[in-house]
DODO-380485 format. One record per residue (C-alpha): z, y, x. Coordinates in steps of 0.05 Angstrom, whole numbers, padded with zeros to 5 digits, always signed. Example, Ala and Ser with C-alpha at 12.3 -4.5 7.8 and 13.67 -1.06 7.14 Angstrom:
+00156-00090+00246+00143-00021+00273
end
This chain:
+00000+00000+00000-00016+00070+00026+00042+00119+00035+00061+00155-00028+00099+00216-00052+00170+00197-00069+00191+00234-00132+00266+00236-00141+00313+00256-00197+00372+00233-00239+00336+00193-00293+00394+00198-00341+00382+00273-00348+00315+00289-00315+00274+00226-00326+00222+00257-00373+00214+00318-00329+00203+00275-00267+00153+00232-00305+00114+00296-00321+00114+00314-00247+00094+00244-00225+00035+00244-00273+00012+00312-00247+00015+00287-00176-00026+00226-00194-00079+00269-00227-00083+00308-00162-00103+00243-00127-00038+00223-00092+00002+00159-00098+00072+00167-00128+00136+00126-00125+00190+00150-00173+00262+00142-00153+00324+00144-00198+00388+00171-00167+00427+00178-00231+00501+00159-00233+00516+00172-00307+00486+00146-00371+00429+00097-00375+00361+00125-00352+00319+00155-00407+00257+00124-00376+00244+00073-00321+00232+00089-00248+00194+00051-00195+00258+00047-00155+00320+00037-00196+00386+00070-00181+00416+00003-00163+00365-00005-00107+00382+00063-00078+00457+00052-00085+00451-00015-00049+00433+00024+00014+00503+00053+00016+00544+00022+00072+00595-00003+00021+00544-00029-00029+00518-00009-00097+00582-00021-00136+00619+00028-00092+00571+00082-00115+00558+00065-00188+00628+00045-00209+00660+00111-00190+00694+00142-00250+00693+00212-00221+00623+00243-00226+00631+00286-00164+00650+00227-00122+00593+00185-00149+00542+00240-00134+00569+00246-00063+00563+00172-00050+00494+00167-00082+00473+00224-00037+00494+00184+00023+00457+00123-00003+00394+00164-00014+00395+00187+00058+00396+00115+00082+00343+00094+00031+00293+00149+00047+00301+00141+00122+00287+00066+00116+00226+00078+00072+00200+00131+00120+00211+00088+00181+00172+00032+00146+00113+00080+00137+00117+00085+00061+00133+00160+00052+00077+00212+00052+00121+00266+00024+00181+00277-00022+00193+00320-00084+00259+00325-00120+00284+00359-00184+00355+00381-00195+00407+00428-00222+00468+00442-00180+00490+00370-00177+00420+00341-00166+00404+00392-00113+00467+00376-00075+00451+00302-00082+00379+00304-00059+00379+00359-00007+00416+00320+00049+00363+00265+00046+00307+00316+00053+00342+00348+00112+00349+00280+00145+00273+00269+00145+00231+00292+00204+00205+00363+00210+00133+00365+00186+00139+00313+00131+00124+00349+00065+00188+00358+00024+00198+00402-00037+00257+00412-00083+00252+00445-00151+00321+00472-00164+00361+00517-00210+00398+00544-00148+00336+00560-00105+00355+00632-00095+00408+00671-00058+00441+00637+00002+00407+00569+00006+00429+00551+00076+00474+00495+00051+00412+00461+00021+00358+00477+00072+00398+00481+00137+00349+00486+00195+00296+00442+00163+00229+00454+00131+00251+00439+00060+00212+00481+00010+00256+00505-00048+00222+00525-00113+00263+00561-00166+00258+00525-00232+00267+00592-00270+00292+00556-00331+00339+00496-00327+00308+00429-00312+00323+00407-00382+00263+00392-00425+00190+00410-00422+00170+00479-00448+00119+00533-00433+00156+00555-00371+00180+00489-00343+00112+00456-00352+00079+00510-00309+00133+00510-00255+00134+00434-00251+00058+00431-00250+00057+00481-00193+00108+00439-00155+00069+00375-00166+00004+00407-00142+00040+00438-00082+00068+00372-00057+00001+00337-00070-00034+00392-00029+00016+00386+00028+00005+00311+00031-00071+00316+00027-00079+00372+00078-00037+00358+00140-00040+00406+00199-00090+00395+00254-00086+00423+00324-00043+00413+00385-00007+00348+00371-00038+00317+00432-00009+00371+00479+00061+00364+00509+00110+00404+00466+00163+00446+00501+00220+00483+00465+00243+00551+00491+00300+00594+00465+00293+00670+00462+00329+00733+00440+00300+00803+00439+00339+00818+00502+00307+00759+00539+00236+00768+00512+00203+00789+00578+00227+00725+00612+00207+00679+00555+00140+00713+00545+00123+00701+00618+00147+00629+00616+00108+00615+00552+00044+00645+00581+00048+00601+00643+00065+00537+00606+00009+00548+00555-00041+00560+00611-00019+00493+00639-00036+00459+00573+00031+00456+00538+00046+00470+00465+00104+00520+00471+00152+00528+00412+00196+00589+00416+00261+00590+00377+00302+00652+00360+00373+00637+00384+00406+00656+00319+00445+00591+00306+00393+00561+00261+00342+00570+00317+00382+00525+00364+00394+00475+00308+00320+00473+00290+00299+00462+00363+00348+00404+00370+00324+00374+00304+00254+00373+00333+00279+00341+00397+00314+00288+00355+00249+00276+00316+00211+00266+00380+00167+00327+00367+00193+00364+00429+00191+00330+00497+00225+00382+00540+00270+00443+00533+00276+00509+00569+00342+00535+00541+00335+00605+00571+00378+00638+00518+00444+00603+00505+00478+00661+00469+00496+00616+00410+00553+00590+00454+00584+00659+00455+00584+00664+00379+00611+00593+00374+00670+00608+00420+00687+00678+00397+00667+00674+00324+00602+00711+00318+00550+00702+00263+00497+00665+00304+00534+00599+00316+00493+00536+00324+00555+00493+00315+00599+00451+00361+00543+00399+00372+00497+00448+00408+00464+00414+00469+00485+00344+00447+00418+00320+00421+00380+00348+00481+00427+00312+00529+00428+00248+00489+00352+00245+00485+00346+00253+00562+00288+00302+00556+00272+00346+00616+00321+00404+00611+00326+00472+00645+00377+00522+00619+00403+00590+00635+00455+00639+00609+00411+00687+00571+00448+00737+00526+00517+00707+00541+00538+00779+00552+00542+00789+00477+00572+00764+00412+00533+00779+00348+00561+00808+00284+00528+00837+00222+00528+00912+00206+00579+00955+00242+00627+00954+00183+00630+00878+00185+00657+00873+00256+00727+00841+00252+00784+00891+00260+00809+00860+00324+00742+00876+00357+00731+00947+00332+00753+00980+00397+00710+00936+00441+00644+00955+00474+00598+00952+00413+00523+00965+00411+00486+00974+00344+00423+00934+00353+00399+00952+00283+00428+00965+00214+00443+00890+00205+00463+00869+00275+00520+00894+00319+00529+00867+00389+00596+00862+00426+00601+00858+00502+00638+00797+00525+00698+00800+00571+00712+00762+00636+00761+00716+00600+00711+00701+00545+00657+00689+00597+00701+00637+00631+00711+00603+00563+00635+00600+00554+00627+00569+00622+00679+00515+00608+00647+00500+00540+00580+00491+00572+00608+00450+00630+00643+00402+00582+00574+00387+00552+00534+00382+00616+00584+00340+00654+00574+00281+00608+00498+00282+00616+00461+00233+00660+00392+00263+00648+00359+00310+00699+00376+00383+00687+00377+00448+00725+00420+00508+00708+00392+00575+00733+00439+00634+00741+00408+00704+00744+00458+00743+00786+00424+00809+00768+00442+00806+00694+00434+00761+00634+00400+00806+00584+00362+00872+00577+00428+00906+00561+00462+00875+00622+00431+00917+00677+00450+00979+00716+00456+01040+00671+00452+00997+00609+00510+00991+00558+00530+00919+00574+00526+00923+00650+00591+00890+00673+00587+00855+00740+00659+00830+00734+00645+00794+00668+00581+00764+00696+00616+00741+00759+00670+00707+00717+00615+00669+00680+00576+00650+00742+00636+00629+00784+00668+00588+00728+00602+00552+00717+00598+00533+00790+00671+00512+00790+00671+00472+00725+00604+00437+00728+00604+00372+00767+00541+00373+00809+00499+00312+00825+00428+00296+00844+00410+00299+00771+00453+00359+00752+00438+00421+00794+00459+00494+00793+00419+00550+00826+00441+00622+00833+00384+00671+00841+00391+00745+00862+00347+00765+00802+00354+00794+00733+00337+00746+00677+00276+00788+00658+00249+00794+00728+00180+00760+00734+00206+00721+00793+00261+00690+00750+00209+00667+00699+00171+00634+00755+00235+00600+00777+00246+00573+00707+00176+00542+00705+00184+00513+00775+00251+00481+00756+00219+00452+00694+00164+00421+00735+00218+00389+00779+00258+00358+00723+00194+00335+00687+00174+00288+00744+00242+00256+00757
end
């Protein structure tokens, strides 16, 4: 059987609506497999994959999911089962794309399974909560959320049009996959505005050498997205020039990538070069959102929505120890490059974040805390991070770790 679009909903409440979507997808020329993830009353119509089959993928079995008396608990366990079910189906080559329908409960149930699937696989979720802050549903993944406008409860002049649009959208995604540079080696690079000159030069050199360079804005979700692609096997090497997300993680800024930052890169043993780009700053929102305990610090208004705070020597040492704790457990080849002339455009002579003492605390602690080996190297360079010579050093280091 060719791969098909997996259409998912709770068939006790949304069975008729999903059947409408499935029929529209079939009319568009795509194969469809309907999946019931209901945990309540009996389904109003049958699905190709019954809820019992999905629930059986839970590590504790189907009964553990379907015999829960509390609806919230049952939804949570079915969500876990759906993740396992969809990953197995995808790994077996049966999934061309996924579409789900849900209200608040259905969205919370289906979204984790969509996030678990690889980047690039078409996935669309029609939801009553597809507006406002949707980070909890989308995360760093390429899940397309479509507002249902009206509740997913019955077929009417609005829901028919919205659901038809969703069906045709997923069918189009499946039929028309991207063409281009899949055959070229993919390299991930992290960037901030204050490290743009370095990353631009690195990107130009790597692209001229035939690489497909993916640049990620180091805003928390950027680091997470890059590591998701590494985990999916879509990125084969990383130039982590801008590790500022560590500063936000340690101090409490708004651009945190989470405590697992670096883990996937190190676990996958991909060629890895990193630096300390923008570790001179912690990021907050508008000036009035800066926590009271930081109001008297060295603050720089980057724009109306972003305020930067210069890091102190003590914080810099904390960053170094945080990074060292990650790198010291790695057995894969990596090179850490330290730009002694400054770590961002703001960290330079006559610029607002120029602080040689804070930089020295960061650099010295990194050298002290990181356990060096033939595979784990540190290089201090008398250059600013945005000097052209530093960009050349980044590329040279990447060539070295790529052939080990």
